[in-house]
C-alpha positions as CSV (number, residue, x, y, z in Angstrom):
1,M,-0.2,-0.2,-0.1
2,T,1.3,3.4,-0.7
3,D,0.5,6.5,1.8
4,D,-1.8,8.5,-0.5
5,S,-5.1,8.8,0.8
6,C,-8.2,8.0,-1.1
7,R,-12.1,8.1,-0.7
8,V,-12.8,4.9,-0.6
9,L,-10.4,2.2,0.8
10,V,-12.1,-2.0,0.0
11,T,-10.0,-4.3,2.7
12,V,-10.6,-7.9,1.7
13,L,-9.7,-10.2,4.5
14,A,-8.9,-13.7,3.3
15,H,-7.7,-17.0,4.3
16,N,-7.8,-20.1,2.2
17,E,-10.4,-18.5,0.0
18,E,-9.3,-19.8,-3.6
19,R,-12.8,-21.0,-4.2
20,R,-14.1,-17.8,-3.9
21,I,-11.8,-14.7,-3.9
22,A,-12.3,-14.2,-7.4
23,A,-16.4,-13.6,-7.0
24,C,-15.5,-11.7,-4.0
25,L,-13.1,-9.5,-6.2
26,D,-15.6,-9.3,-9.2
27,S,-18.5,-7.8,-7.2
28,L,-16.4,-4.8,-6.1
29,P,-16.0,-1.2,-7.8
30,L,-12.4,-2.4,-9.6
31,G,-10.9,0.6,-11.4
32,E,-13.2,3.4,-10.0
33,S,-12.0,6.7,-9.6
34,D,-10.4,7.2,-5.7
35,V,-11.5,3.3,-4.5
36,R,-8.8,1.6,-3.6
37,V,-9.1,-2.3,-3.3
38,A,-6.3,-4.3,-0.8
39,V,-6.6,-7.7,-0.2
40,V,-4.9,-9.1,3.1
41,V,-4.2,-12.9,2.4
42,N,-3.3,-14.2,6.0
43,G,-1.8,-17.8,7.0
44,S,-2.9,-19.2,3.9
45,S,-1.9,-22.1,2.2
46,D,-4.0,-22.4,-0.9
47,A,-3.7,-20.1,-4.0
48,T,-5.5,-17.3,-3.0
49,A,-2.8,-14.9,-3.4
50,D,-2.0,-16.0,-7.1
51,I,-5.3,-15.7,-7.6
52,V,-5.7,-12.0,-6.0
53,R,-2.0,-11.0,-8.3
54,G,-4.0,-11.7,-11.4
55,Y,-6.1,-8.8,-10.3
56,R,-3.5,-6.3,-10.4
57,E,-3.9,-4.9,-13.5
58,R,-7.7,-4.0,-11.8
59,G,-6.2,-2.4,-9.6
60,V,-6.0,-4.8,-6.7
61,E,-3.5,-4.5,-4.5
62,L,-2.1,-7.5,-2.3
63,V,-1.5,-7.6,1.0
64,E,0.2,-11.0,2.5
65,Y,1.1,-11.7,6.2
66,A,2.7,-15.3,6.9
67,E,0.6,-15.4,10.5
68,G,-3.1,-16.4,10.5
69,G,-5.8,-14.7,12.3
70,K,-8.6,-12.0,10.9
71,S,-8.0,-9.9,14.0
72,R,-4.2,-10.3,14.0
73,S,-4.3,-9.4,10.4
74,W,-6.6,-6.5,11.0
75,N,-4.5,-5.0,13.3
76,R,-1.2,-5.1,11.5
77,F,-2.8,-3.3,8.4
78,M,-5.6,-1.2,9.8
79,I,-3.3,0.1,13.0
80,D,0.2,-0.6,12.2
81,A,0.2,0.2,8.1
82,G,-2.1,2.6,8.5
83,P,-3.7,3.5,5.1
84,R,-5.9,6.6,5.1
85,A,-9.3,6.8,3.5
86,A,-12.7,8.7,4.3
87,T,-14.2,5.6,4.1
88,Y,-12.9,2.0,5.2
89,V,-15.1,-0.8,3.8
90,F,-14.2,-4.1,5.0
91,V,-15.4,-7.5,3.0
92,D,-14.6,-11.0,3.9
93,G,-12.9,-13.0,1.5
94,D,-15.8,-15.5,0.7
95,A,-18.5,-12.9,0.8
96,E,-20.4,-11.6,-2.9
97,L,-21.5,-7.9,-2.6
98,V,-24.6,-6.6,-4.2
99,P,-24.2,-4.1,-7.1
100,G,-23.6,-0.7,-5.6
101,A,-23.1,-1.9,-2.2
102,I,-19.9,0.1,-1.4
103,A,-21.4,3.3,-2.7
104,A,-24.8,2.7,-0.4
105,L,-22.4,2.1,2.7
106,E,-20.5,5.4,1.9
107,R,-23.9,7.2,1.4
108,C,-25.2,5.9,4.8
109,L,-22.1,7.5,6.5
110,V,-22.8,10.6,4.6
111,A,-26.9,10.7,5.5
112,H,-25.6,10.0,9.3
113,P,-23.2,12.1,10.3
114,R,-23.2,10.8,14.3
115,A,-22.6,7.2,12.8
116,N,-19.4,5.6,13.4
117,A,-20.4,2.6,11.4
118,A,-22.6,1.3,8.6
119,S,-23.4,-2.2,7.9
120,A,-24.6,-4.5,5.5
121,P,-27.1,-7.0,5.9
122,P,-27.1,-10.8,4.7
123,M,-29.0,-11.4,1.4
124,N,-29.1,-15.3,1.9
125,G,-29.2,-18.4,4.1
126,R,-31.7,-19.9,6.3
127,N,-31.3,-16.6,8.7
128,A,-30.9,-14.0,6.5
129,T,-34.5,-12.3,7.0
130,H,-34.1,-12.7,10.9
131,Y,-30.7,-11.2,10.6
132,R,-31.8,-8.1,8.7
133,K,-34.8,-7.5,11.2
134,L,-31.9,-7.8,13.7
135,M,-29.6,-5.4,12.6
136,A,-32.1,-2.9,11.7
137,E,-33.4,-3.3,15.2
138,E,-30.4,-3.6,17.2
139,A,-27.9,-1.6,14.9
140,G,-25.4,-4.6,15.0
141,L,-23.1,-5.4,12.2
142,F,-21.6,-8.6,10.3
143,G,-17.8,-9.2,9.6
144,D,-18.8,-10.2,6.0
145,C,-19.5,-6.5,5.0
146,Y,-19.2,-3.1,6.9
147,A,-17.8,0.5,6.7
148,L,-16.3,2.4,9.1
149,R,-15.9,6.3,9.0
150,G,-12.4,7.4,8.8
151,A,-12.5,10.2,11.1
152,F,-13.3,6.8,13.5
153,V,-10.4,5.0,12.3
154,E,-8.0,7.8,13.0
155,R,-9.4,8.3,16.4
156,L,-8.9,4.6,17.2
157,R,-5.3,4.6,15.7
158,A,-4.9,7.5,18.2
159,S,-6.3,5.8,20.9
160,G,-3.5,2.7,21.2
161,I,-6.8,0.7,21.6
162,R,-6.5,-2.8,19.2
163,L,-8.6,-6.1,18.9
164,P,-7.0,-9.0,20.9
165,D,-5.0,-11.0,18.1
166,D,-6.6,-14.3,18.8
167,L,-10.1,-12.4,19.3
168,I,-12.9,-14.7,16.9
169,G,-15.5,-12.2,16.8
170,D,-13.8,-9.1,15.5
171,D,-17.1,-7.9,13.8
172,G,-18.3,-8.0,17.6
173,L,-15.6,-5.9,19.3
174,I,-15.5,-3.5,16.5
175,A,-19.4,-3.0,16.7
176,A,-19.1,-2.0,20.4
177,L,-16.3,0.3,19.6
178,A,-18.2,2.0,17.2
179,H,-21.5,1.9,19.6
180,T,-19.2,3.3,22.8
181,D,-17.4,6.0,20.6
182,L,-14.2,4.1,21.7
183,G,-15.7,4.3,25.6
184,S,-17.0,1.9,28.0
185,D,-20.8,0.2,27.8
186,A,-21.8,3.1,29.5
187,D,-21.2,5.6,26.6
188,W,-23.2,3.1,24.3
189,R,-25.5,5.2,21.7
190,S,-27.6,3.1,19.0
191,E,-27.1,5.7,16.4
192,R,-23.3,5.1,16.1
193,V,-23.7,2.2,13.7
194,V,-26.6,2.5,11.1
195,A,-27.6,-0.8,9.1
196,C,-27.6,0.0,5.3
197,P,-30.7,-2.1,3.9
198,D,-29.4,-0.9,0.5
199,A,-26.1,-3.0,0.3
200,G,-26.0,-6.8,1.3
201,F,-23.6,-9.4,0.8
202,Y,-24.3,-12.9,-0.7
203,C,-22.1,-16.2,1.0
204,V,-21.7,-19.6,-0.3
205,P,-23.4,-22.0,2.2
206,N,-21.0,-25.2,3.1
207,G,-22.2,-28.4,1.3
208,L,-23.4,-31.4,2.3
209,T,-20.1,-32.9,1.4
210,L,-17.4,-34.5,3.7
211,L,-15.2,-31.4,3.3
212,G,-18.3,-29.1,3.7
213,L,-19.4,-30.8,6.9
214,R,-16.0,-30.5,8.5
215,Q,-16.0,-26.9,7.7
216,Q,-19.2,-26.5,9.0
217,A,-18.0,-28.4,12.2
218,K,-15.0,-26.2,12.4
219,R,-17.5,-23.1,12.0
220,M,-19.4,-24.2,14.8
221,T,-16.8,-24.8,17.4
222,N,-15.5,-20.8,16.4
223,Y,-19.0,-19.8,17.1
224,A,-18.8,-21.5,20.4
225,L,-15.7,-20.2,21.3
226,R,-16.9,-16.7,20.1
227,R,-19.7,-17.2,22.9
228,F,-16.9,-17.8,25.4
229,Q,-14.8,-14.7,24.4
230,N,-18.0,-12.4,24.2
231,R,-18.8,-12.9,27.8
232,I,-15.0,-11.9,28.8
233,I,-14.9,-9.0,26.3
234,T,-18.5,-7.7,27.9
235,A,-17.0,-7.8,31.0
236,I,-14.2,-5.8,30.4
237,M,-16.2,-3.4,28.4
238,R,-18.5,-2.9,31.9
239,S,-15.4,-2.4,33.9
240,S,-12.5,-1.0,32.7
241,G,-13.5,-0.3,28.8
242,P,-11.8,-0.9,25.5
243,Q,-8.0,0.2,27.6
244,G,-8.5,-2.9,29.2
245,L,-8.6,-4.9,26.3
246,P,-5.8,-7.7,26.3
247,R,-3.1,-8.3,23.9
248,L,-4.7,-12.2,23.9
249,M,-7.5,-13.1,25.1
250,A,-6.0,-16.5,26.2
251,E,-4.5,-14.2,29.1
252,T,-8.0,-13.7,30.7
253,Y,-8.9,-17.6,30.1
254,P,-7.2,-19.0,33.3
255,A,-9.5,-16.8,35.6
256,W,-12.7,-17.6,33.7
257,F,-12.4,-21.2,33.3
258,D,-14.6,-21.6,36.9
259,R,-17.1,-19.3,35.2
260,L,-17.7,-21.2,31.8
261,A,-19.6,-24.7,31.0
262,P,-21.2,-26.1,27.9
263,R,-24.5,-25.6,27.2
264,L,-26.6,-28.9,27.9
265,N,-28.6,-27.8,24.5
266,P,-27.6,-31.1,22.7
267,L,-26.8,-28.8,19.6
268,W,-24.4,-27.1,21.0
269,Y,-22.6,-29.3,24.0
270,W,-19.8,-30.8,22.0
271,F,-19.0,-27.6,20.6
272,D,-18.9,-25.9,23.9
273,R,-16.8,-28.8,24.9
274,Q,-14.1,-28.6,22.1
275,A,-14.1,-24.4,22.0
276,L,-13.1,-24.8,25.9
277,A,-10.5,-27.2,24.9
278,R,-9.4,-24.8,22.8
279,M,-9.3,-22.5,25.3
280,R,-7.1,-24.6,27.8
281,A,-4.7,-25.5,25.1
282,A,-4.2,-21.8,24.2
283,A,-3.8,-20.9,27.9
284,A,-1.2,-23.8,28.7
285,D,0.8,-22.6,25.6
286,R,0.8,-19.0,26.8
287,S,2.1,-20.1,29.8
288,A,4.7,-22.2,28.9
289,S,6.0,-19.4,26.5
290,A,6.0,-17.3,29.7
C-alpha cells in the first residue's frame, strides 16, 4: 500500500479462499475513481494470493501476512500500516457484494453524520430475514461487509486500542467500539452504527459433502469460542472499557474457566466442549512460553 489517501479503501480479508476470492473481487467496483481495493491474505496455504495477483492490472493490491488470524491481520493492516481514507469498507474473502453496496455504505455514513459505522445485511441463508430485521432493530454488524468512518478509524489509531490478536468475534468488538465511540458500555449509543438496507452480501453455504461438513463443524466450534470470548469482552467493556482489552484473549482464560461451562443444549454441547478445550490449550501454550 502507498501512503496517499483515498475516498474509499476496500479491505478484503482472506484466508484460504481460493474457491471464492475471484467472485468476491468481481463484485467490487474495481477501477472506480478514488476507490482502492486491498486484499489482506493471512496464513493461507492455498492459491488465494496467486489469484489475487491476477487482479493487479485491475488495481487490486495484495498484502500478505504469514501468520493467520483475522483480528491479528486487521490490527497489522489498519492500525500498524495505517492507510488513510475517508471511508473504510471491510469485506470477507468469501462474500459477494450486491451491485452498488460500496456506494450505499458510503451514502449511509454521509446521511448519518453521528454514525461511526454502517453495516450491510446478509442476502441469503436460512436466517437472512431474521438477521436483517435484527440488524435494523439492534444496529449490529456482520464482519462479512461493513464500513467505518475515516475519522473514527483515526481516533481508534490515536487511542492505542487494538483488537486482541486471537479474538474470533472481531465484528462484535468493532461494533461495540463504534457504538461507544471508544468508551465503555456506559457510553453506548445505538445511532452510532446504522444498518444499510441498500447494501448486502451473499455467502456460499457449506455443501453436504465431507469437506463441507468438516468446515461447518469448525465454524460451529468457532461460534462457541466466540460466545465464550464475548462474555469476557463484555465484562471488560463494562469495567475498564476498551483500554483494558488484552493483547491476547488467552491471557484472560485462566480467570474464567470456573465460570464457563458447555451448554446442555444437544446442538451446542459438543462444540462448547471443543471450544473450551481450545481455550485451555491456548492458555497452557501461553503459560509455557512465558
